[in-house]
C-alpha positions in Angstrom: 0.0 0.1 0.3 1.3 3.6 -0.5 1.2 6.3 2.1 -0.8 9.4 1.2 1.7 12.7 1.8 -0.1 16.0 1.4 1.3 19.3 1.7 0.5 22.8 1.1 3.4 25.6 1.1 1.7 29.3 1.6 4.9 30.9 1.2 4.4 34.3 3.1 0.8 34.2 2.8 -0.6 34.3 6.5 -3.8 31.0 5.8 -2.8 28.0 4.3 -5.6 25.1 3.3 -5.3 21.7 3.2 -7.9 19.4 1.6 -7.0 15.5 2.4 -9.8 14.3 -0.6 -11.9 10.9 0.9 -11.2 7.0 0.2 -14.1 5.1 -0.5 -14.3 3.2 2.6 -11.3 3.6 4.5 -10.7 5.5 7.1 -7.0 7.0 7.3 -4.8 8.3 10.0 -2.0 10.9 9.9 0.8 12.7 11.4 -0.2 16.6 11.1 2.0 19.5 10.9 1.7 23.3 10.8 5.2 24.8 10.8 5.3 29.0 10.9 8.7 30.7 10.3 8.8 34.7 10.9 11.2 37.0 10.6 11.7 39.2 14.2 13.1 43.1 13.1 16.0 43.1 15.6 13.5 47.1 16.6 10.3 44.9 17.0 9.6 45.9 20.7 6.4 44.7 22.0 6.6 41.6 19.0 4.8 38.6 18.5 3.8 35.4 16.6 0.4 33.4 16.7 0.0 30.3 15.0 -3.9 28.7 15.1 -5.0 25.5 13.9 -8.6 24.2 12.4 -9.7 20.8 11.1 -13.0 20.5 9.2 -14.1 24.0 10.7 -13.2 24.0 14.5 -10.2 25.1 16.3 -8.3 22.0 17.1 -4.7 24.4 18.7 -3.8 27.6 18.8 -1.0 29.5 20.4 0.8 33.2 20.4 3.9 33.7 22.3 6.3 36.9 22.0 8.6 37.1 19.6 12.9 36.1 20.5 15.7 36.4 18.4 15.4 39.9 17.2 17.2 40.4 14.2 16.7 36.8 13.4 13.7 34.2 12.5 11.2 32.7 15.3 8.8 29.6 14.8 5.9 27.8 15.9 4.9 24.6 15.3 1.9 22.1 16.1 2.0 18.3 15.6 -1.3 16.1 16.1 -2.4 12.8 14.6 -5.2 13.0 12.5 -8.3 10.7 12.0 -10.0 11.2 8.4 -13.3 9.3 8.0 -14.2 7.1 5.6 -15.8 8.9 2.5 -15.1 12.0 3.9 -12.9 15.0 3.0 -10.3 16.2 6.0 -10.4 19.8 5.5 -7.4 21.4 7.7 -6.6 25.3 7.7 -3.7 27.4 9.3 -3.9 30.8 10.2 -0.7 32.8 10.9 -1.1 36.2 12.3 1.8 38.7 14.1 3.1 41.8 15.4 6.4 43.7 14.7 7.4 40.7 12.7 6.7 39.4 9.2 5.7 35.7 7.8 8.7 34.1 5.9 6.6 30.7 5.3 3.4 28.6 6.5 3.5 24.9 5.5 0.6 22.6 6.5 2.3 18.6 5.9 0.0 15.3 6.5 1.7 12.1 6.2 -0.7 9.1 6.4 0.4 6.6 9.1 1.0 2.7 8.4 -1.4 1.8 11.2 
């Protein structure tokens, strides 16, 4: 059996959407990763970055944290297991928000597990 791999790279956009298509009569489990990378300017006092992950329209996880590494990059990552029911699409959305920082990359990845 070939395991599925789905990826959406939103680049510098602040929203990434990924649709895992339905599989006829087969439930699947995926390792889901959402990764946000931002640049924090050296003079960005009071900055923060935020990542929200939604599955099928419901908030699964959200976190806001102060930016670190002034003049460098900072990141937020989220990992979870995602069960996609048989005969139904799995819809995942990641939203980035930041103050005093700039989005460099926002990526969603889903890797099917063998079990």
